[in-house]
C-alpha positions in Angstrom: 3.8 -1.6 5.3 4.8 0.4 8.8 2.1 0.6 11.5 2.2 3.6 13.7 1.7 2.2 17.2 -0.3 4.0 19.5 1.6 6.7 20.7 1.2 6.8 24.2 3.1 3.5 24.1 6.1 5.4 23.4 5.6 7.3 26.9 7.0 4.8 28.8 10.7 4.2 29.3 12.5 1.0 29.7 13.7 -0.1 33.1 17.3 0.8 32.2 16.7 4.2 31.1 14.7 5.4 33.6 17.7 6.8 35.6 19.0 9.0 33.2 19.7 12.5 33.7 17.6 14.8 31.4 20.3 16.1 29.6 21.5 12.3 28.9 18.0 11.7 28.1 18.0 14.5 25.3 21.3 13.6 23.8 20.2 9.8 23.4 16.5 10.7 22.4 18.4 13.2 19.6 21.0 10.9 18.2 19.2 7.4 18.5 15.4 6.4 16.6 13.8 3.7 17.4 12.3 1.8 14.7 8.5 1.4 14.3 7.2 -1.9 15.5 4.2 -3.9 14.5 1.3 -3.8 16.5 1.3 -5.7 19.5 -2.1 -7.2 18.8 -0.5 -8.5 15.3 2.9 -9.7 17.2 1.0 -12.0 19.3 -0.8 -13.9 16.2 1.2 -16.0 13.6 3.6 -13.0 12.8 3.4 -10.5 9.8 5.9 -9.1 7.7 9.0 -6.5 8.7 7.8 -3.1 9.3 9.5 0.1 8.0 11.1 2.6 9.9 9.4 5.7 11.4 8.4 8.5 9.4 10.2 11.6 9.1 9.4 14.3 11.3 6.8 16.4 10.7 7.3 19.8 8.8 7.6 23.3 10.9 4.4 24.4 9.5 2.3 20.9 10.9 3.7 21.4 14.3 0.8 23.9 15.5 -1.7 21.1 14.0 0.0 18.4 15.9 -0.8 20.3 19.3 -4.3 20.7 18.6 -4.9 17.3 17.2 -2.9 15.8 20.3 -3.2 18.2 22.9 -6.5 16.2 24.6 -4.9 13.0 24.7 -1.4 14.5 26.7 -1.3 14.5 30.3 -1.6 18.0 31.9 2.3 18.3 32.1 2.8 17.6 28.7 -0.1 19.9 27.5 1.9 22.8 29.5 4.9 22.1 27.2 3.0 21.6 24.4 1.2 24.9 24.7 4.2 27.1 25.5 5.7 25.8 22.0 2.5 26.4 20.1 2.0 29.9 21.6 5.6 31.4 21.5 7.5 29.2 18.9 10.0 31.9 18.8 10.8 32.3 22.4 10.7 28.6 22.7 13.4 27.9 20.1 16.0 29.9 21.9 15.5 27.8 25.2 17.5 24.8 26.2 15.7 21.7 27.4 16.1 22.6 30.9 14.8 26.3 30.0 11.8 24.9 28.5 11.2 22.6 31.5 11.8 25.4 34.1 9.6 27.4 32.1 6.5 25.1 31.8 7.1 23.9 35.2 7.8 20.3 34.3 10.6 18.2 33.8 13.6 17.4 31.1 12.1 14.2 30.4 8.5 15.5 29.9 9.8 17.9 27.4 11.6 15.0 25.5 8.7 12.9 25.8 6.3 15.9 24.5 9.0 16.2 21.6 8.7 12.7 20.5 4.6 12.3 20.8 4.7 15.4 18.5 7.0 13.4 16.0 10.4 14.8 16.5 13.0 12.7 17.5 14.4 14.4 20.4 14.2 18.1 21.4 16.9 19.1 18.9 14.8 18.4 16.3 11.8 19.8 18.0 13.8 23.4 18.3 14.7 23.4 14.6 10.7 23.1 13.9 10.0 25.7 16.2 12.7 28.4 14.3 10.9 27.4 11.2 7.3 27.8 12.6 8.7 31.5 14.2 10.0 32.2 10.4 6.7 31.3 9.0 4.8 33.3 11.1 6.5 36.2 10.8 6.6 36.2 7.2 2.8 37.7 7.9 -0.6 36.2 7.8 -4.2 37.6 8.5 -5.4 37.6 12.0 -7.2 34.6 13.2 -10.8 34.6 14.3 -10.6 33.1 17.7 -13.9 33.7 19.6 -16.3 30.7 19.8 -19.8 31.2 18.5 -22.1 32.6 21.1 -25.8 32.1 21.3 -26.4 35.6 20.3 -24.0 36.1 17.4 -25.1 37.3 14.3 -25.8 34.8 11.2 -23.1 36.6 9.3 -20.5 36.3 12.2 -21.5 32.5 12.5 -20.7 32.2 8.6 -17.5 33.8 9.3 -16.4 31.9 12.3 -17.5 28.5 10.9 -15.8 29.1 7.3 -12.4 30.3 9.6 -12.9 26.8 11.8 -13.0 24.8 8.5 -10.4 25.8 6.7 -8.2 25.7 10.2 -9.6 22.1 10.4 -8.5 21.0 7.0 -5.0 22.8 7.0 -4.7 21.0 10.4 -5.4 17.6 8.8 -3.9 18.1 5.7 -0.5 19.5 7.6 -0.6 16.4 10.3 -1.4 13.7 7.7 1.2 10.4 7.5 1.5 10.5 3.5 3.2 7.0 4.0 0.5 5.5 5.7 -2.2 7.2 3.3 -0.3 5.8 0.5 0.2 2.3 2.3 -3.6 2.4 3.0 -4.5 3.2 -0.8 -2.2 0.6 -1.7 -4.0 -2.0 0.2 -7.5 -0.5 -0.9 -6.7 -0.4 -4.7 -6.0 -4.2 -4.7 -8.7 -5.4 -2.2 -11.1 -8.2 -2.9 -13.4 -6.3 -0.4 -13.6 -3.1 1.5 -15.8 -3.1 5.0 -16.1 0.1 6.5 -17.2 0.6 10.1 -18.4 3.8 11.6 -21.6 5.0 13.7 -23.2 8.4 13.8 -21.6 11.4 12.5 -18.6 8.9 11.5 -21.4 6.7 10.1 -22.2 9.3 7.7 -18.5 9.5 6.7 -18.3 5.8 6.1 -21.6 5.7 3.7 -19.6 8.7 1.9 -16.9 6.6 1.2 -18.3 3.3 0.2 -20.7 4.9 -2.0 -17.8 6.7 -3.7 -16.1 3.2 -4.3 -18.5 1.6 -5.2 -19.4 4.0 -8.4 -15.3 3.0 -8.9 -16.3 -0.7 -9.5 -14.9 -1.5 -6.0 -16.5 -4.0 -3.8 -17.5 -1.8 -0.4 -19.7 -1.5 2.1 -20.2 1.1 4.8 -21.7 -0.9 8.8 -23.3 1.5 11.2 -25.1 -1.5 12.7 -22.8 -3.0 14.9 -24.1 -6.6 14.8 -23.9 -6.6 11.2 -20.5 -5.1 11.2 -19.1 -7.9 13.2 -21.0 -10.6 11.3 -19.7 -9.1 8.0 -16.1 -8.9 9.3 -15.7 -12.3 10.2 -15.9 -13.2 6.5 -13.1 -11.0 5.8 -9.1 -12.4 5.1 -6.3 -11.8 4.0 -6.6 -9.6 0.9 -9.4 -7.6 2.3 -9.6 -4.5 3.8 -11.2 -3.2 7.1 -11.7 0.8 7.7 -12.7 2.0 11.2 -13.7 5.7 11.5 -14.0 7.2 15.2 -12.8 10.6 15.8 -12.4 9.5 19.7 -10.8 6.2 19.0 -12.7 4.4 21.8 -16.2 3.7 20.0 -16.8 0.1 21.3 -19.4 -0.5 18.3 -16.1 0.5 15.9 -13.5 -1.4 17.7 -15.0 -4.6 17.7 -15.6 -5.5 14.1 -12.0 -3.8 13.6 -10.7 -6.4 15.7 -12.5 -9.3 14.3 -11.2 -8.3 11.0 -7.7 -8.1 12.1 -7.7 -11.3 13.6 -9.1 -12.9 10.6 -6.1 -11.4 8.5 -7.6 -8.2 6.6 -5.6 -5.3 6.4 -6.6 -2.6 9.0 -7.2 1.3 8.5 -8.1 3.8 11.2 -9.2 7.3 10.6 -9.2 8.8 14.1 -8.2 12.2 15.9 -6.9 10.0 18.5 -3.6 8.2 17.5 -3.4 7.1 20.8 -6.7 5.4 21.4 -7.5 2.0 21.6 -9.0 1.5 18.5 -5.1 2.0 16.7 -3.6 -1.4 18.8 -5.9 -3.2 15.7 -4.7 -0.7 13.1 -2.0 -1.5 10.1 -2.1 1.9 9.2 -3.4 5.2 11.3 -4.6 8.4 9.6 -4.8 10.9 12.1 -7.7 14.0 11.4 -7.7 17.1 13.6 -10.6 18.7 14.7 -12.0 22.3 14.9 -12.4 23.8 18.6 -14.9 22.5 20.2 -17.5 24.6 21.8 -21.5 24.5 23.2 -22.7 25.0 19.6 -20.2 23.1 18.1 -19.3 19.4 19.4 -16.7 17.4 18.5 -18.8 15.0 16.6 -19.8 17.9 14.4 -16.2 19.5 14.2 -14.4 16.2 13.4 -16.6 15.4 10.2 -14.7 17.9 8.1 -11.1 16.2 8.5 -12.4 12.8 8.3 -14.0 13.6 4.8 -10.9 15.0 3.6 -9.0 12.0 4.3 -11.9 9.8 2.9 -11.4 11.9 -0.5 -7.6 11.7 0.0 -8.4 7.7 -0.2 -10.8 7.9 -2.9 -8.7 9.4 -5.2 -5.5 7.5 -4.2 -7.5 4.3 -5.4 -9.2 5.6 -8.7 -5.6 6.7 -9.6 -4.3 3.2 -9.4 -7.1 1.5 -10.4 -7.8 4.2 -13.5 -8.6 1.6 -15.8 -11.1 0.0 -14.1 -12.2 3.3 -12.3 -12.8 5.5 -15.3 -15.2 3.1 -17.3 -17.1 2.4 -13.6 -17.7 6.0 -13.2 -18.6 6.8 -16.6 -21.2 4.2 -16.6 -22.9 5.4 -13.4 -22.9 8.8 -14.3 -25.0 7.7 -17.8 -26.9 5.3 -15.5 -28.2 8.4 -13.4 -28.2 11.0 -16.4 -31.8 10.7 -17.1 -32.8 11.5 -13.3 -31.4 15.0 -13.6 -32.8 15.6 -16.9 -35.7 18.3 -17.4 
């Protein structure tokens, strides 16, 4: 199944295209699509099956979610373009690539690269999405809660703001989730001999949640938060097994190392991360991207990222349960019966 390579790799243009004008580059980006390639690490090994083409561009409603998710990993010039299109989709939809470059103080090539990073083949596709997003916004929605939680906020305001942020994180994660990658991950997990899940700190709690869910439907699944145990278990994996890493930053060494070992031993690897171009993705066959609420002093990224991760975990669990229903249903029923006496009065 196709691997979504680290998005940052797509930002470097080949030498033969380096001196193209912005207009020429836009035309080429609009009408020429490049197939998704296997990961560089997998290519360097013994080889892998051909990968499928890149997924379709995200729907207009997913554009704002993409900007929030990918913004922190963009260059400053690309952030200006992304912030402009998210802040005024109707106005930017009316601009040419040159006009948007002038508005944001960037170059035409930067505008095109931003469009590609957001998942669109070229600027023309991004303009169509902007027009769709503008129409969606004009349909009328309740005003957003935008203020961060303050130290002296009344508890009622804290509830309102947290509820808003949680809803936004769930909506953004759902809008930006690549269902092709999700389906491939589910298929691999459903047929896996064994599933190892890696995560530390807050992501470790999510890893434990997934493992215990899978155990209840008869899958052989283990969560590892100790990096030494994670690596010593990873060396036992092989083809037909699945290793899944959960890391919001995508740069947690204690999660990357066991995933690399599992990858090199032939296991199918899945990553749940908020940074699709991060180091962990070079060892991933399937990348599932989460969104996160706005980070603030009282709500760090580790706390807000958990909401999106749990949504993806639940999608994986339900998908596996659907595919293994004949096994999962009796196993789940047996687990309920085994624990029933503990809940009786």
